[in-house]
C-alpha positions as CSV (number, residue, x, y, z in Angstrom):
1,M,77.7,36.3,-120.0
2,R,77.2,36.4,-123.8
3,G,73.5,36.4,-123.3
4,M,73.7,39.3,-120.9
5,I,75.9,41.3,-123.3
6,R,73.4,40.7,-126.2
7,G,70.6,41.8,-123.9
8,M,72.5,45.0,-123.1
9,R,73.0,45.7,-126.8
10,R,69.4,45.1,-127.6
11,M,68.4,47.4,-124.8
12,A,70.7,50.1,-125.9
13,E,69.6,49.9,-129.5
14,A,65.9,50.0,-128.5
15,T,66.6,53.0,-126.3
16,K,68.3,54.9,-129.2
17,R,65.4,54.3,-131.5
18,K,63.0,55.9,-129.0
19,D,62.5,59.6,-128.6
20,K,65.2,60.9,-126.3
21,R,62.6,62.7,-124.2
22,L,61.1,59.5,-122.7
23,P,58.4,59.9,-120.0
24,S,60.0,59.8,-116.6
25,H,58.6,56.3,-115.7
26,E,59.9,54.9,-119.0
27,R,63.3,56.4,-118.4
28,R,63.4,55.0,-114.9
29,K,62.7,51.5,-116.3
30,V,65.5,51.8,-118.8
31,I,67.9,52.9,-116.1
32,L,66.9,50.1,-113.8
33,E,67.5,47.5,-116.5
34,A,70.9,49.0,-117.3
35,A,71.8,49.0,-113.6
36,R,70.7,45.4,-113.1
37,F,72.9,44.2,-116.0
38,T,75.8,46.3,-114.8
39,F,75.5,45.1,-111.2
40,Q,75.3,41.5,-112.4
41,E,78.3,41.9,-114.7
42,K,80.6,44.1,-112.5
43,G,79.4,43.6,-109.0
44,Y,78.3,46.6,-106.8
45,H,81.7,48.2,-106.2
46,D,82.9,48.1,-109.8
47,A,79.5,49.2,-111.3
48,H,80.3,52.8,-111.9
49,M,77.5,55.3,-112.4
50,E,79.2,56.6,-115.6
51,L,78.9,53.1,-117.1
52,I,75.3,52.7,-116.0
53,A,74.4,56.1,-117.5
54,S,76.1,55.2,-120.7
55,R,74.2,51.9,-121.0
56,A,70.9,53.6,-120.2
57,N,71.7,56.3,-122.9
58,V,71.3,59.1,-120.3
59,T,73.6,61.8,-118.9
60,K,74.9,61.5,-115.3
61,P,72.8,64.5,-114.2
62,I,69.6,62.7,-115.4
63,L,70.7,59.4,-113.7
64,Y,71.3,61.3,-110.4
65,R,67.9,63.0,-110.8
66,H,66.3,59.6,-110.7
67,F,68.6,58.0,-108.2
68,P,70.7,60.3,-105.9
69,S,73.3,57.6,-105.2
70,K,74.5,54.2,-106.4
71,L,73.2,52.7,-103.2
72,K,69.7,54.1,-103.8
73,L,69.9,52.6,-107.3
74,L,70.9,49.2,-106.0
75,V,67.9,49.3,-103.6
76,A,65.6,50.1,-106.5
77,V,67.0,47.2,-108.5
78,I,66.6,44.8,-105.6
79,D,63.0,45.9,-105.1
80,Q,62.3,45.3,-108.8
81,V,63.8,41.9,-108.8
82,G,62.0,41.0,-105.6
83,E,58.6,42.2,-107.0
84,N,59.2,40.1,-110.1
85,L,60.0,37.1,-107.9
86,I,56.9,37.5,-105.8
87,A,54.7,37.9,-108.9
88,A,56.2,34.7,-110.4
89,I,55.2,32.6,-107.4
90,S,51.8,34.4,-106.8
91,E,50.1,33.3,-109.9
92,P,46.5,32.0,-109.2
93,L,46.2,28.2,-109.0
94,G,43.7,26.2,-110.9
95,E,40.5,25.4,-109.0
96,D,41.1,21.6,-109.2
97,M,44.8,21.8,-108.3
98,D,45.7,19.8,-105.2
99,W,48.4,20.7,-102.7
100,R,51.0,18.4,-104.3
101,A,50.5,20.0,-107.7
102,S,50.6,23.4,-106.1
103,I,54.0,22.7,-104.6
104,Q,55.4,21.6,-108.0
105,H,53.8,24.7,-109.7
106,D,55.4,27.1,-107.2
107,I,58.8,25.5,-107.2
108,R,58.9,25.4,-111.0
109,A,57.9,29.1,-111.1
110,Y,60.7,29.9,-108.6
111,L,63.3,28.1,-110.6
112,D,62.1,29.5,-113.8
113,F,62.6,33.0,-112.3
114,I,66.1,32.4,-111.1
115,E,67.1,30.8,-114.4
116,K,66.0,33.9,-116.1
117,Y,67.5,36.4,-113.7
118,G,70.5,34.3,-112.6
119,A,73.1,36.7,-111.2
120,G,70.3,39.1,-110.3
121,Y,69.0,36.5,-107.8
122,I,72.4,36.1,-106.3
123,L,72.6,39.9,-106.1
124,L,69.3,39.9,-104.3
125,Y,70.2,37.4,-101.6
126,S,74.0,37.3,-101.3
127,V,75.7,40.5,-102.4
128,G,73.1,42.9,-101.1
129,L,73.0,41.6,-97.6
130,S,76.6,42.5,-97.0
131,L,76.5,46.1,-98.2
132,D,74.2,48.2,-96.1
133,Q,71.5,48.1,-93.5
134,E,69.0,49.8,-95.9
135,V,69.7,47.1,-98.5
136,S,69.3,44.3,-95.9
137,E,66.0,45.8,-94.7
138,H,64.6,45.7,-98.3
139,I,65.8,42.2,-98.8
140,N,64.1,41.1,-95.5
141,M,60.9,42.8,-96.6
142,I,61.0,40.7,-99.8
143,R,61.6,37.6,-97.8
144,K,58.6,38.4,-95.5
145,A,56.4,38.9,-98.6
146,I,57.4,35.5,-99.9
147,V,56.6,34.0,-96.6
148,R,53.1,35.6,-96.8
149,V,52.5,34.1,-100.2
150,L,53.5,30.6,-98.9
151,K,51.4,31.1,-95.8
152,E,48.4,31.8,-98.0
153,R,49.1,28.7,-100.1
154,I,49.5,26.4,-97.0
155,T,46.4,27.9,-95.3
156,Y,44.3,27.1,-98.3
157,F,45.1,23.4,-98.2
158,T,45.3,23.0,-94.3
159,D,42.7,22.3,-91.7
160,T,43.0,25.6,-89.8
161,N,40.9,24.2,-86.9
162,R,43.8,21.9,-86.0
163,V,46.8,24.1,-86.9
164,S,47.3,27.7,-85.7
165,A,48.1,30.6,-88.0
166,E,51.4,30.9,-86.1
167,E,52.3,27.3,-86.9
168,I,51.5,27.8,-90.6
169,E,53.5,31.0,-90.7
170,L,56.5,29.2,-89.1
171,T,56.2,26.4,-91.7
172,A,56.1,28.9,-94.5
173,A,59.2,30.6,-93.2
174,M,61.0,27.3,-92.9
175,L,60.1,26.3,-96.5
176,A,61.0,29.8,-97.9
177,G,64.5,29.5,-96.3
178,M,65.0,26.0,-97.5
179,V,64.1,26.8,-101.1
180,E,66.1,30.0,-101.1
181,H,69.3,28.3,-100.0
182,A,68.8,25.3,-102.2
183,A,68.3,27.6,-105.2
184,L,71.4,29.6,-104.4
185,F,73.4,26.4,-104.1
186,W,72.1,25.1,-107.4
187,L,72.7,28.4,-109.2
188,G,76.2,28.8,-107.8
189,E,77.4,25.2,-108.2
190,K,75.4,23.9,-111.2
191,K,76.7,20.4,-110.3
192,I,73.2,18.9,-110.7
193,S,70.5,19.4,-113.4
194,R,67.6,21.8,-113.1
195,R,65.3,18.7,-113.1
196,T,67.1,17.1,-110.2
197,C,67.0,20.3,-108.2
198,E,63.3,20.6,-108.8
199,E,62.6,17.0,-107.9
200,N,64.5,17.2,-104.7
201,L,62.9,20.4,-103.6
202,V,59.4,19.1,-104.4
203,R,60.2,15.9,-102.4
204,A,61.5,17.9,-99.4
205,V,58.6,20.4,-99.3
206,T,56.1,17.6,-99.8
207,G,57.6,15.8,-96.8
208,V,57.1,18.8,-94.6
209,L,53.6,19.6,-95.7
210,A,52.4,16.0,-95.5
211,G,52.6,16.3,-91.7
212,L,49.9,19.0,-91.7
213,P,46.2,18.0,-91.4
214,P,44.5,18.5,-94.8
215,R,41.6,20.9,-95.2
216,P,38.2,19.0,-95.1
217,R,36.6,18.7,-98.5
């Protein structure tokens, strides 16, 4: 919480130092960051637009010009968090990296992301789903994008002459769900160390993928 408050203060100070007439896209970024901090701190229902506007150093009319409702603002925040998560696990792999190293790389990147965003990750996968159909649809689009990334990874290391694209996609969906729920449990409970969480996830994912025929070299 203290880190989040310090981050808010730094953001507010940086915003004040800038020209008040920021370009629209820059202003939007500042608003989204203020909204993410506020949703994380207060929850959706107690995150009032007045507070978000104050933290973004904008007036309410400007805030509503960018986002006509709090729900639309939440959707934009969720999209931003989702895009950052997908980018984190989509980094190109080294040419000499085998599938076991790839698993460790991707799980480490995933956990690095949720350690950084913390409550934002919970907002993405827990709070958002219970609010509105539009929010749920955006979260499901992010989940599908993550499955596509995993499918590409698995396809690269698998003999596709022996395993169908549908089977690979099913495996990717299973692994995405497993990692998501394990990460939420770890983030919420914090009863085990980050290292233990990572090692268990790597072991579980490796066990699943070991059953697929490897790509011929």
